[in-house]
N, C-alpha and C positions, 0 to 999 in steps of 0.2 A: 556201656548199652542202654536204650532206650527200648522200654516194653510199649506194648499197646494194651492196655487193659480192656475184655471182653465188654459187649456191650449188653447190655439185659435184652432180654426177647424181646422182640417188636411186637407191638399192639397185631391185634387180628380182628378183622370183623369178624368173622368167623367165632369171635369169643367176645361178643359184646356186652359181659359182668362184668371183665376186666381190662376191654380196652381202656379207657381214662387211666386207670391204674398202669397199667403198662404205658402207656403213650406219656406219660409223665416220668416214667421210669427214662424210657427210652431217651427223651429228647433233652431229660437233666443229663444225661451222661453223656451228651454230644459234644460240650464245648471241651472237655475232658480229652473224649477222643480225636478232636481236631487238633488238639495241642500235641498229644502225643504222636501223632502222626506226622503232623509235620516235623517233631524232632526226630522220628526217625525217616524220615524223607531226605532232611538234611544229614544223617550220618551215611545212610547209604549214598548220596552224591560224594559227602567226602570221603569215603571207602574207594568207589569209585576213581575217584581225583587220584588216589594215592595208588591205586593200582595203575593205573595209567600209566605213572610216573611211573611206578617199577618195570614195566614192561617195558619204555623207553629207556631204562638204564640198563637193561638186560639185552637188549638190542643193540645196544651200543657196546656195551662189553664185548658180545658177542663177534659182531663188525670189529673190532678193534684187535682182536687177538686172528681177524685174518685179514688186516689190511697193508694193502697190496703197493700204495703211492699213488701220485699222481696219475690221474687215468690217463692224461695227453704223453705219459711217457711210457704207457704197457702197449705191449702187441701181442697178438697168438691169441690160441683158447684162452679161456677162463672157465673157471668151475667153483660151483658153490661150494664151501661159502668163502666169499670173494668181497671185500669192502674197497671202494676208492676214494680220491678229495677230487672235487670237479665244481666250478664254479662257485666259489666258495663255500661248497658242503660236504658233506660225507654221505656214500651211497652204497648200498649193499642190493649185490647180485642175487637176484630172484630165481633164476635159471641160468644153465651154463648156453654159452655161446663159444661157436668156432674161430671168433675173428673178434677180439674186444673193442677192436678200432670202428668196426661199422655199427656198433651199440652206444650210442651218447647217453651218459646219466643224465636225467632231466630232460629228457625225450622220449627213449627208448622204453617200453616198458618192463622190460627183463632189470630194470631197477627202481629201488625204490628209496625217497632220501631216508636216512638216519637220522631221527629226532635227536637234537643236540640241546633245544631250549634250554635255557636258563643258564647254559655256558658261555665263559665270555671265550673268544679265540684262542687265546693262548691256552687256557685250561684244554679245551677239545684236543688242541696239537699234542699238549703233553699227553693227553690221556692215549692218545692214540701213538704218540712214539715212543711210551711206554711201557705198552702192553706185551 
């Protein structure tokens, strides 16, 4: 983990006797500060990507545990947690519905697509059928 070295005290026109010395020290510290800040930003972005992947994997796991099958073959009420397969994608139910046939995944706001990027179709099918 990269740390950012604190900058020296910034120069102030209220202290004219030390302004030049403080300005020189402050300016001299800026290249290191920029390098360290950019390194931290890269680490934060990488951590955010890792977290997003983990959230996606967790959503897939929760949905897989509640997988009901092909949406087109289902009827009746549906209650959260509930997931289906439709339009070559997996969908997670966000709120309870009285009649599943009236709320089409990919169209109705009651459904959210489950992220499965980076997985082949075969691995997605295996994953959902083996939970």
